[in-house]
C-alpha positions in Angstrom: 106.8 -8.2 178.4 107.2 -11.2 180.7 104.1 -13.4 181.1 103.6 -15.3 184.3 103.0 -19.0 184.1 100.0 -20.3 186.0 99.9 -23.5 188.1 97.6 -25.1 185.5 99.8 -24.4 182.7 102.8 -26.0 184.5 100.7 -29.1 184.9 99.9 -29.3 181.2 103.5 -28.7 180.2 104.6 -31.5 182.6 102.1 -33.9 181.1 103.3 -32.9 177.7 106.9 -33.6 178.5 106.0 -37.0 180.0 103.9 -37.8 177.0 106.6 -36.8 174.5 109.3 -38.9 176.1 106.9 -41.8 176.5 105.7 -41.8 173.0 108.7 -40.4 171.2 106.7 -37.4 170.2 108.3 -34.8 167.9 109.0 -31.4 169.5 109.2 -29.5 166.2 106.8 -26.4 166.1 105.1 -25.4 162.9 104.4 -21.6 162.9 101.6 -19.8 161.1 100.5 -16.1 161.2 96.9 -15.0 160.6 95.1 -11.7 161.2 92.4 -11.6 163.9 88.7 -11.5 163.0 89.0 -13.9 160.0 85.7 -15.3 158.9 84.6 -18.7 160.0 85.6 -21.5 157.5 88.6 -19.6 156.3 91.6 -22.0 155.6 94.7 -21.2 157.7 97.0 -23.8 156.1 97.1 -27.4 154.6 98.6 -29.4 157.4 98.8 -32.6 155.4 101.0 -30.9 152.9 103.0 -28.9 155.5 103.5 -31.9 157.8 104.0 -34.5 155.0 101.0 -36.5 155.9 99.1 -38.9 153.7 95.6 -37.4 153.2 94.1 -40.8 152.7 95.2 -42.0 156.1 94.0 -39.0 158.1 90.6 -40.3 158.7 91.8 -43.7 159.6 94.4 -42.3 161.9 91.8 -40.2 163.6 93.5 -36.9 163.1 92.3 -34.2 165.5 93.2 -30.8 166.9 93.9 -30.1 170.6 94.1 -26.4 171.4 96.1 -25.7 174.6 94.4 -23.5 177.2 92.0 -21.9 174.7 88.7 -22.4 173.0 88.6 -24.4 169.9 89.0 -21.7 167.4 90.6 -23.9 164.8 89.9 -27.4 163.4 91.3 -29.8 160.7 89.5 -31.2 157.8 90.3 -34.9 157.8 89.4 -35.3 154.2 91.8 -32.6 152.9 94.1 -32.0 155.8 93.3 -28.3 155.9 93.4 -26.2 159.1 90.4 -23.8 159.1 88.7 -21.2 161.3 85.9 -22.6 163.4 85.1 -19.4 165.3 86.2 -15.8 164.8 89.4 -15.0 166.7 89.7 -11.8 168.8 93.3 -11.1 169.6 92.3 -8.8 172.5 90.3 -11.7 174.0 93.1 -14.3 173.6 95.8 -11.9 174.8 94.0 -9.4 177.1 97.2 -8.0 178.5 98.0 -4.8 176.6 101.6 -5.5 175.3 103.5 -5.2 172.2 104.6 -8.9 172.3 103.2 -11.3 169.7 100.0 -13.2 170.6 100.0 -16.9 169.8 97.4 -19.6 169.6 99.1 -22.9 170.3 97.6 -26.2 169.4 98.5 -29.8 168.8 97.7 -32.1 165.8 97.3 -35.6 167.1 97.3 -38.7 164.9 97.0 -42.4 166.0 98.4 -45.7 164.5 101.1 -44.7 165.1 100.7 -41.9 167.5 102.2 -38.6 166.4 101.8 -35.2 167.8 102.7 -32.0 165.9 103.0 -28.6 167.7 101.4 -25.8 165.8 101.8 -22.2 166.7 99.4 -19.7 165.2 100.3 -16.0 165.6 97.3 -13.7 165.8 98.2 -10.5 164.2 96.5 -7.3 165.6 94.0 -5.5 163.5 92.6 -2.0 164.3 89.3 -3.4 165.3 88.8 -1.6 168.6 88.1 2.1 169.0 89.4 4.0 172.0 86.9 3.9 174.9 86.5 6.0 178.0 85.8 4.4 181.3 82.8 6.7 181.6 80.7 8.0 178.8 79.9 11.1 180.8 82.4 13.1 182.7 80.9 15.6 185.3 82.7 18.6 186.5 81.5 21.3 189.0 83.2 24.6 188.5 82.4 27.8 190.3 81.5 30.8 188.3 84.1 32.6 190.4 87.0 30.3 189.2 89.9 32.3 187.6 91.1 31.9 184.1 93.8 29.2 183.4 92.6 26.7 186.0 93.3 23.1 185.1 90.9 20.2 185.6 91.8 16.5 185.0 89.7 14.4 182.7 89.3 10.7 182.6 91.5 9.0 179.9 90.4 6.6 177.3 91.7 3.0 176.7 92.4 1.2 173.4 93.0 -2.6 173.6 94.8 -2.5 170.3 98.5 -2.3 170.3 101.2 -0.6 168.4 100.2 1.8 165.8 96.5 0.9 166.5 96.6 2.2 170.1 95.5 5.6 171.4 97.4 8.5 170.0 95.6 11.8 171.0 92.5 13.7 172.3 90.4 16.4 170.8 87.8 18.7 172.5 84.7 20.2 170.9 84.8 23.9 170.2 84.3 26.0 173.4 84.5 29.6 174.2 85.6 28.9 177.7 87.6 25.6 177.6 90.4 23.8 175.8 92.5 20.7 176.5 96.2 19.8 176.8 97.2 16.2 176.0 99.7 14.5 178.4 101.7 11.3 178.0 102.3 9.0 181.0 105.4 7.0 181.8 103.7 3.8 180.4 103.0 5.7 177.2 99.3 6.2 178.0 97.7 9.4 176.9 95.5 11.6 179.0 94.1 15.2 178.7 93.8 18.2 181.1 90.8 20.7 180.8 91.9 24.3 181.0 89.6 27.3 181.7 90.5 30.0 179.2 87.6 32.4 180.0 85.7 33.2 183.2 82.3 31.6 183.6 78.9 33.2 184.3 76.3 30.8 185.6 73.4 33.2 184.9 74.4 33.3 181.3 75.2 29.6 180.9 74.7 27.3 183.9 76.2 24.3 182.2 78.6 23.6 179.4 78.3 20.4 177.4 81.6 19.4 175.7 82.6 16.4 173.6 86.0 14.8 174.3 87.2 12.6 171.5 90.0 9.9 171.8 91.7 8.9 168.5 94.0 5.9 167.8 96.7 5.5 165.2 95.2 2.9 163.1 94.4 3.1 159.4 91.7 4.0 159.2 91.8 5.7 162.6 89.2 4.8 165.2 87.9 7.1 167.9 85.8 7.1 171.1 84.0 10.0 172.7 82.9 11.0 176.1 80.5 13.9 177.1 82.0 16.4 179.4 79.2 18.2 181.4 80.4 21.1 183.3 78.0 22.6 185.9 78.8 26.1 186.8 78.4 26.6 190.5 76.5 29.7 191.6 77.5 32.7 193.6 74.9 35.1 194.9 75.6 37.8 192.4 72.0 38.4 191.1 69.0 40.1 192.8 65.5 38.7 192.2 63.7 40.3 189.3 59.9 40.3 188.7 58.6 39.3 185.3 56.7 42.7 185.2 57.5 45.8 187.2 53.8 46.5 187.7 50.6 44.4 187.6 47.1 45.7 186.8 44.4 43.3 187.9 40.6 43.5 187.6 38.6 41.4 190.0 34.9 41.2 190.7 33.5 42.4 193.9 31.7 39.2 194.7 34.8 37.0 194.4 34.8 34.6 197.3 37.4 34.6 200.1 40.4 32.6 199.1 40.0 33.2 195.4 43.2 33.9 193.5 43.7 37.5 192.4 47.2 37.4 190.9 50.4 35.4 191.3 53.6 37.5 191.1 56.8 35.8 190.1 60.3 37.0 190.8 63.2 35.2 189.2 66.7 35.1 190.7 69.2 33.9 188.1 71.3 32.4 190.9 70.6 28.9 192.1 70.2 27.0 195.3 69.5 29.2 198.3 70.7 32.1 196.3 67.7 31.7 194.0 65.1 30.9 196.6 62.8 33.9 196.9 60.3 35.0 199.5 57.6 37.6 199.0 56.4 40.2 201.4 54.5 43.5 201.4 56.6 46.7 201.6 56.0 49.4 204.2 54.2 51.4 201.6 51.3 49.0 201.4 48.3 50.2 203.5 46.9 48.2 206.3 43.5 48.2 204.5 45.1 46.4 201.6 46.9 44.0 203.7 43.6 43.2 205.6 41.8 42.6 202.3 44.4 40.6 200.4 46.7 37.8 201.5 50.2 37.4 200.0 51.7 33.9 200.1 55.5 34.4 200.9 56.5 31.3 199.1 54.4 31.2 195.9 53.7 34.9 195.5 50.0 34.3 195.2 47.7 37.2 196.1 44.3 35.9 197.3 41.2 37.5 198.7 41.3 37.7 202.4 38.4 40.0 203.3 35.0 40.9 201.7 35.2 43.1 198.6 32.6 45.7 197.9 32.8 47.9 194.9 30.5 50.4 196.5 33.0 50.8 199.5 36.4 50.5 198.0 37.3 50.3 194.3 41.1 50.5 193.9 43.8 48.8 196.0 47.5 49.6 195.6 50.3 47.4 197.0 54.1 47.0 196.7 55.6 43.5 196.9 59.2 42.8 197.7 61.0 39.5 196.6 64.1 38.6 198.7 66.5 35.7 198.0 68.1 33.5 200.7 71.7 34.1 199.9 74.2 34.9 202.6 74.2 38.5 201.4 70.5 38.6 200.4 69.4 40.7 197.5 65.9 41.8 196.7 63.6 43.2 194.0 60.1 44.8 194.0 57.0 45.4 191.9 53.7 47.3 192.3 50.2 45.8 192.0 47.1 47.8 191.3 43.8 45.9 191.9 40.7 47.3 190.3 37.4 46.0 191.8 34.8 45.7 189.1 31.2 46.1 189.9 28.9 43.1 189.9 25.2 43.2 189.9 25.1 42.1 193.5 22.9 44.8 194.9 19.2 44.5 194.6 17.5 47.7 193.6 15.6 49.3 196.4 12.1 50.9 196.5 11.2 53.6 199.0 7.6 54.7 199.3 7.8 58.4 200.0 4.0 59.0 200.3 1.0 56.8 199.8 -2.6 58.0 200.0 -5.0 55.3 201.1 -8.0 55.1 201.3 -9.2 57.3 198.5 -12.7 58.0 197.3 -13.8 55.9 194.3 -14.8 59.1 192.4 -11.3 60.5 192.6 -10.4 62.6 189.6 -8.1 61.3 186.9 -4.5 62.2 187.0 -4.6 62.5 190.8 -1.3 61.5 192.5 -1.8 58.5 194.8 1.8 57.8 195.7 5.4 59.0 195.3 8.0 56.3 195.0 11.8 56.6 194.8 14.1 53.8 193.5 17.9 53.3 193.8 20.6 50.8 193.1 24.1 50.9 194.7 25.7 49.2 191.6 27.1 51.3 188.8 26.7 51.3 185.0 24.0 49.2 183.6 23.9 47.4 187.0 22.8 50.6 188.6 20.2 51.6 185.9 16.7 50.6 187.1 13.2 50.5 185.7 10.1 50.7 187.7 6.7 49.2 186.7 3.4 48.1 188.1 1.1 45.3 186.9 -0.8 45.8 183.7 -4.6 46.1 183.5 -4.7 48.4 186.5 -6.3 51.9 186.4 -3.0 53.5 187.3 0.2 54.6 185.6 3.6 55.7 186.7 4.9 59.1 185.8 8.6 60.1 186.3 8.8 63.3 188.2 12.6 63.6 188.6 15.6 61.3 188.7 14.6 58.0 190.2 11.3 59.5 191.5 8.0 58.4 190.2 4.4 59.4 190.8 1.5 56.9 190.8 -1.5 58.6 189.2 -5.0 57.6 188.4 -5.4 56.8 184.7 -8.9 55.4 184.6 -12.1 55.9 186.6 -12.3 53.8 189.7 -15.4 51.8 190.8 -15.4 50.4 194.3 -18.3 48.1 193.4 -16.2 46.3 190.8 -12.9 46.4 192.6 -13.1 47.4 196.3 -9.3 47.5 196.7 -6.1 47.2 194.7 -3.0 45.3 195.6 -0.4 47.5 193.8 2.9 45.9 193.4 5.8 48.2 192.6 8.5 46.2 190.9 12.0 47.7 190.3 14.4 45.8 188.0 18.0 46.8 187.2 19.6 46.3 183.8 22.4 44.0 184.9 23.0 40.5 183.6 21.3 38.7 185.1 18.9 41.4 186.2 18.0 41.8 189.9 14.7 43.1 191.1 12.8 44.0 194.2 9.1 44.7 194.8 6.9 46.5 197.3 3.2 45.9 197.6 0.8 48.5 198.8 -3.0 48.1 199.4 -5.2 50.9 198.1 -8.6 51.0 199.6 -11.5 52.8 197.9 -14.1 54.7 199.9 -17.6 54.2 198.8 -19.6 57.0 197.1 -23.4 56.7 196.7 -23.2 56.2 192.9 -25.4 53.2 192.5 -29.1 53.1 192.6 -30.8 50.1 194.2 -31.5 47.4 191.8 -34.4 44.9 192.0 -33.7 41.4 190.7 -36.6 41.8 188.3 -38.1 44.9 186.6 -41.6 43.4 186.9 -43.0 41.2 189.6 -46.1 39.1 189.1 -47.5 37.7 192.3 -50.3 35.3 192.4 -52.5 35.5 195.5 -55.1 32.9 196.2 -58.5 34.5 197.0 -59.8 34.2 200.5 -56.3 34.8 201.9 -55.9 35.6 205.5 -55.3 39.3 206.3 -51.6 40.0 207.1 -50.3 37.1 205.1 -46.9 37.4 203.4 -47.3 37.7 199.7 -43.6 37.9 198.6 -40.3 39.4 199.4 -39.3 42.2 197.1 -35.7 42.9 197.8 -33.3 45.2 196.0 -29.6 45.2 196.0 -27.3 48.2 196.4 -23.6 47.5 195.8 -22.6 50.6 197.8 -21.5 50.3 201.4 -22.8 51.3 204.8 -25.5 53.9 204.7 -25.3 54.0 201.0 -26.6 50.5 200.8 -29.2 50.7 203.6 -32.5 50.5 201.8 -36.0 51.6 202.7 -39.0 50.1 200.9 -42.4 51.8 200.5 -45.4 51.6 198.2 -46.0 54.4 195.8 -49.5 55.6 196.6 -52.1 55.0 193.9 -55.9 54.9 194.3 -58.0 52.3 192.7 -61.8 52.7 193.0 -61.2 55.4 195.7 -59.1 52.9 197.6 -55.4 53.6 198.4 -52.9 50.8 197.8 -51.6 51.3 201.3 -55.1 50.2 202.6 -54.8 47.0 200.6 -51.1 46.1 201.0 -48.2 46.9 203.3 -44.4 46.5 202.9 -41.8 46.1 205.5 -39.5 49.1 205.0 -36.4 47.2 206.1 -36.6 43.9 204.2 -39.2 44.4 201.5 -41.7 41.8 202.7 -45.1 42.5 201.0 -48.2 41.7 203.1 -51.9 41.7 202.2 -54.0 43.8 204.6 -57.4 42.3 203.6 -59.0 39.2 202.2 -59.4 39.3 198.5 -62.4 38.0 196.5 -61.6 36.9 192.9 -65.2 37.6 192.0 -64.9 41.2 193.0 -61.1 42.0 192.6 -59.1 40.1 190.1 -55.8 42.1 189.9 -53.8 45.1 191.2 -51.1 47.0 189.6 -48.9 49.4 191.6 -45.2 50.4 192.2 -42.8 49.7 195.1 -39.8 52.0 195.5 -36.5 51.1 197.2 -34.5 54.1 198.4 -31.0 54.0 199.9 -29.8 56.2 202.8 -27.0 57.9 201.0 -26.6 61.6 200.6 -28.3 62.5 198.3 -30.4 59.3 198.4 -30.9 57.3 195.2 -33.9 55.2 194.5 -35.5 52.9 191.9 -39.0 51.3 191.7 -40.5 48.2 190.4 -43.9 47.3 189.1 -45.9 44.8 191.1 -48.8 43.0 189.5 -51.0 41.2 192.0 -53.2 38.5 190.4 -56.0 37.1 192.5 -56.2 33.4 191.8 -59.7 32.0 191.8 -60.8 29.3 194.2 -63.8 27.2 193.6 -65.9 28.9 196.3 -69.1 29.6 194.3 -71.5 26.9 193.4 -73.3 27.0 190.0 -76.7 28.9 190.0 -79.4 27.6 187.8 -81.0 30.6 186.0 -83.1 28.7 183.5 -85.7 27.3 183.8 -86.4 29.8 186.5 -88.3 28.8 189.6 -88.8 30.1 193.0 -86.3 28.9 195.7 -87.0 25.3 196.6 -89.9 25.0 194.1 -90.2 22.5 191.2 -90.5 23.6 187.6 -93.6 22.1 185.9 -93.8 22.0 182.1 -96.3 20.6 179.6 -95.3 18.7 176.5 -97.5 17.3 173.7 -97.4 13.6 173.4 -97.1 14.0 169.7 -93.6 15.5 170.0 -91.2 14.1 167.5 -87.9 12.4 168.2 -85.1 14.9 168.9 -87.4 17.7 169.8 -86.2 20.2 172.5 -88.1 19.7 175.7 -86.2 22.1 178.0 -82.8 23.8 178.4 -81.1 24.0 181.7 -78.8 27.1 182.1 -76.5 27.5 185.1 -74.1 30.3 185.9 -70.9 30.1 188.0 -69.1 33.4 189.0 -65.8 31.6 189.5 -63.0 31.8 186.9 -63.2 30.1 183.6 -61.7 26.8 184.8 -63.9 26.6 187.9 -66.9 27.9 186.1 -67.1 25.3 183.3 -70.4 23.5 183.9 -71.4 20.1 182.9 -75.0 18.7 183.1 -76.2 15.2 183.8 -79.4 13.5 185.0 -79.5 12.8 188.6 -82.9 11.1 188.3 -85.1 10.4 185.3 -88.4 8.5 185.1 -87.5 6.9 181.8 -83.9 7.0 180.7 -84.8 5.8 177.2 -87.1 8.7 176.6 -84.9 11.8 177.2 -81.3 12.7 176.5 -79.3 15.5 178.2 -76.4 17.4 176.5 -73.7 17.6 179.2 -72.3 20.8 177.8 -75.3 23.0 176.8 -78.0 21.5 179.1 -80.5 20.8 176.3 -83.0 18.1 177.1 -84.4 16.4 173.9 -86.6 13.4 173.2 -84.9 10.2 172.2 -88.1 8.7 170.7 -91.8 9.5 170.4 -94.2 9.0 173.2 -96.1 5.8 173.3 -99.4 5.0 175.0 -97.4 3.0 177.6 -95.5 6.1 178.7 -96.7 7.7 181.9 -98.4 11.1 181.6 -96.4 12.5 184.5 -92.6 12.4 184.1 -90.0 13.7 186.6 -86.4 14.8 185.7 -83.8 15.9 188.2 -80.8 17.6 186.5 -77.5 18.4 188.3 -75.2 21.2 187.1 -71.6 20.6 188.3 -68.6 23.0 187.9 -65.0 22.0 187.1 -63.4 23.0 190.4 -61.6 20.8 192.9 -63.6 19.8 194.8 -66.5 20.3 192.4 -69.7 22.3 193.5 -73.1 21.7 192.0 -76.8 22.7 191.9 -79.9 20.7 190.9 -83.2 21.5 189.4 -86.4 19.3 189.3 -88.6 19.4 186.2 -92.0 17.8 186.2 -93.3 17.1 182.7 -97.0 16.6 182.0 -97.7 15.1 178.6 -100.9 16.5 176.9 -102.7 15.6 173.7 -102.8 19.3 172.5 -100.4 20.0 169.6 -97.8 22.4 170.6 -94.7 23.3 168.5 -91.5 22.1 169.9 -88.7 24.5 170.7 -86.6 25.4 167.8 -82.8 25.8 167.9 -81.3 28.6 169.8 -80.8 30.6 166.6 -84.7 31.0 166.4 -86.9 33.0 168.6 -88.9 30.8 171.1 -92.6 30.3 170.4 -95.1 31.8 172.7 -97.5 29.4 174.3 -99.9 29.8 177.1 -98.1 29.5 180.4 -100.7 31.2 182.4 -103.4 28.6 182.2 -102.5 27.2 185.6 -100.6 30.1 187.2 -102.0 33.0 189.0 -101.7 36.0 186.7 -101.1 38.4 189.5 -98.2 36.5 190.8 -96.5 36.7 187.4 -97.1 40.4 187.1 -95.5 41.0 190.6 -92.5 38.9 189.8 -91.9 40.7 186.5 -92.1 44.1 188.2 -89.5 43.1 190.8 -87.2 41.7 188.2 -87.5 44.8 186.1 -86.5 47.0 189.1 -83.6 44.8 189.9 -82.3 44.9 186.4 -82.5 48.7 186.3 -80.5 48.9 189.5 -77.8 46.7 188.0 -77.6 48.7 184.8 -77.2 52.0 186.8 -74.4 50.4 188.8 -72.6 49.3 185.6 -72.9 52.8 184.2 -71.3 54.3 187.3 -68.5 51.8 187.3 -67.7 52.7 183.7 -67.4 56.3 184.6 -64.7 55.5 187.3 -60.9 56.3 186.6 -59.3 54.3 183.8 -57.2 52.1 186.1 -60.2 51.0 188.2 -61.6 47.6 187.8 -65.3 46.9 187.2 -66.8 44.6 189.7 -68.6 41.6 188.3 -72.3 41.5 188.6 -73.8 39.9 191.7 -75.2 36.5 191.7 -78.8 37.9 191.6 -78.1 40.4 188.8 -78.9 37.9 186.1 -82.4 36.4 186.3 -83.9 35.1 183.2 -86.8 33.0 182.3 -86.9 30.5 179.5 -88.1 32.0 176.2 -87.8 35.6 177.6 -85.1 38.3 177.1 -83.3 40.4 179.7 -85.3 43.6 180.2 -83.8 46.8 178.7 -80.6 44.9 177.8 -79.0 45.7 174.5 -77.1 42.4 174.3 -78.7 39.2 175.3 -77.0 35.8 175.1 -78.7 32.5 174.8 -75.7 30.7 176.1 -75.1 30.5 179.9 -71.3 30.3 179.4 -71.4 33.6 177.7 -72.4 35.3 181.0 -69.2 34.2 182.6 -67.2 35.9 179.9 -68.8 39.1 179.0 -70.6 42.0 180.7 -72.8 44.3 178.7 -72.7 48.1 179.2 -75.7 49.3 177.3 -75.2 53.0 177.9 -71.7 53.1 176.3 -72.3 50.4 173.8 -69.4 48.4 175.2 -68.9 44.7 176.0 -66.4 44.2 178.8 -64.4 41.0 178.9 -64.4 39.4 182.3 -62.0 36.6 181.6 -59.6 35.6 178.8 -61.5 34.7 175.6 -60.1 32.4 173.0 -59.2 34.4 170.0 -61.4 33.9 167.0 -64.3 32.5 169.1 -67.9 33.3 168.0 -70.8 33.7 170.3 -74.5 33.8 169.3 -76.1 36.9 170.6 -79.8 38.0 170.2 -81.5 41.4 170.5 -78.6 43.4 168.9 -79.8 46.9 168.0 -80.0 47.9 164.5 -76.9 49.4 163.1 -74.4 48.0 165.5 -72.0 45.1 165.3 -69.2 43.2 167.2 -65.9 44.3 165.7 -63.1 42.4 167.6 -62.5 39.7 170.2 -59.8 40.4 172.8 -57.7 37.7 174.5 -56.7 39.8 177.6 -58.7 40.4 180.8 -59.9 44.0 181.5 -60.0 44.9 177.8 -63.2 46.0 176.0 -65.0 45.0 172.8 -66.2 48.1 171.0 -69.6 47.9 169.3 -69.1 50.1 166.2 -71.4 51.3 163.5 -71.6 48.9 160.6 -73.7 51.0 158.3 
C-alpha cells in the first residue's frame, strides 16, 4: 500500500539530508521489531552494545532520542545505553490506515562530541487488541407485517482496526424464528451481512423483534463486537377493536351527582397508529332515555351521569356501545352495559293526617281514637321501612291499624285544668343509614267540663273587726278559685243562713255575690257581741253546679270605749264617801278598798289605782293593783281629825280612761277593829249612826229588785240555743257595798278583776267565762254553797266552768 508523503515530512527529510552531508552523519539504519501494547519501562534493545558505543561516555556526549513525526514513545537510558518504552504503543494509532504493510516507528539517536546520528527503525507488530466494532450500536429497521418471505434487508457492517488474521472474518445473528443473515465479502475484502425474512410477520403478535448481530475477527483468541438490530413491524389494519369485556354490569347510587363517572369502557385494537385509534358511540339500540341520562365520551369511553337519577322513577338502564378504529377500512367492535340504580335514603318519610279530632272534651273516654295517621317512604328496603312515634309522657299512644296506618288513642285520663292543650308531634323515621325523619305537629285542645269545685284559699277565715265599726264597711274579700272555664268558673257567693239569738246572719253581714266582698251591716259592740261563726258558700255556674263553703270566724276587737266604774266604796252619783277610823289604828291596817270595774276586754280593763290627792302622803299607802288603802304609821296627836283622799282608777287602754272617788276620813277615839284580809268576813260596825235609816232601806230594796232582774235575764240567756252568745251584764248590774255580799248570788267575788272574767249563773250552777283566763289561776270566792266546788279553769272564751258536787 503506497503512503503519501506530506509537505512537512518532505521538509524534515530535506533537513536530515543537509545535516547528514554537513556533519558526515552515518545513514545506516538499525532495525528492531516489538509488539504493540508493551508495558512502560520495557527494554527494547541495548543501543550501546548494538551501536558499539562506550557506555561511560553516553552521559558526557549527551545521548538523546529524537522520534521523527511521532510522540516520544521510546527513550534511552544514558547510564546503560538501553532503549526502553516510555509510553504504551498502539499500532492502530501510529498507523491508522488499515493496511497489511508493516508499521514502523522511526527515531534518531544523537550523540555530541563528536556528533553522531544513528537511525533506528522500530517495527510495531500488530496484536489482536481491537474487537470488531459497528458504526452504530443499534440498527433500526421498519418492516411491514405484509412483507413477503425471502425479502432482504442490508445491515451496517462492522470495522476492525487490526490487520491480517486479526481483522474481521464473519457475522453471526441471534436465534430468530423470522430472520437469518447471509455474510457478503466486498471487493476490498470487507465483510458485511444481509438480513433475510424467512417467515411472515404479525405485528399484533410481535410488534418488534430485537436481534443481536455479532461481528467476529480471526485473532487468537478471537474478539467480537455486537450491535442490536431492532425491527419494528409496521401495522396494517387487519384487527377490529375488542372490548375487555363483552358486557358490563354497573351499580350506581341514585344520588350520584351529574358528571360523576359511572364506568369507563375500553376497547383495544391490536393495530397501531390510526388503525388502533378507537372512537366510542351508542348503537341504534340504545334508548333515548338512556342517552339523555348518561353521557359517553367518544375518545375515552367514559360513561358519566348526564341527567338526574331517581331510583323511584327508573331503576335499570341498558345501552350498547360501539368502538370503531380510524383505519382506511375501519373496523368496529361492540359491548353492552347494564346500569343498576341502587336506592339511597334520599327520600324523607312522609306523614299524612287522615283525620284529627280537636277540640275534645276533657272527660273523653280512654281508648278513644283522636287521629288517624298514615306514613310512607318512597325508598325501598330498610330505607323505606318507617317507624312512627310521639313524645313520651303524654296521655296518648299509637296503635297500628293496618299497614302504615296508625290510630292515636287516649291512654290516660285528661285534665284540662292541668294541661289545657297538647302539642302532639308525630315523628316518622326510616331505617336507612343515616336515618331520615319528618314530623308533623297538631294541637289538641281540651273542652272544659265542670269537674272542679270552687276552692277557697283557706279552709277557715278569721276576721278581726274593730268594734264601733261603720255600717257597710268592708270586712274582707273571700274569693274562691275555680280552674274550670267560662260558665263553669263563674262563681256566686252567699252566706249560709244561721240564726244567732233570733238574729239571721244576713241581717248582720252581707256578701257581694260576684266578688266575695264581705260587709258589716251594723255597728258591733264588743261588750255585747264578741264573735260570730258562720259559713259562706261559693257556687259555680256549671251544669250541674258545684259548690264549696268555708267557715268564717268574726272576732270583734275591743276598743277602749268604756271608762272604769267604781263599785266600792259605793256612793251616790257625785257624792263623797265618808268613813270613820279609830285613831288607835295600827300601822298596816286596812282603811278602805277601792274596787272599779271596766267592761272592756282584758287588756283595756286592767285597772291601776293611785292617789290623785291625799291630805298626808306619809300616813296612807295605796296598792296600785288591788286598790287597798292601808296606814303607813300610827296616828299622832298632830294629825288632823279630818282627812281627804282622792283615788283615781285608770284602765290600760290607749288612750286610758279613768274614774275617781273621794273619801273623807274622820278619826275617832272609839276602838274599832280594823278590816281584816280579804279572806276574812268583814266586821259589822255601826254605819247608821249618821245616816238616815229610811234612805238605806229604800236603796237596799231598789238594789235587790235590780239584782233579781239581772238574774232572770241570765237564766233566759242560758236557755237560748247552744250557738248563741250570752251578753255581758250591764254596767249597772253589779252594785256592791263594802263589807256586803251580792244579794241572792251563789258566787261572790271579793276581787273587782274577777267580775271582768266570770259571770255567775246561779240557777244552773255554772260559771261562764267572759274572756280568756290564764290556765291554773286561782280566784278567791266567798259565799260558795255547801257541797259545791270549782272543778276546772278553761282558757277559751265562751266555755263554761262546771260547779260539780264534791261530796
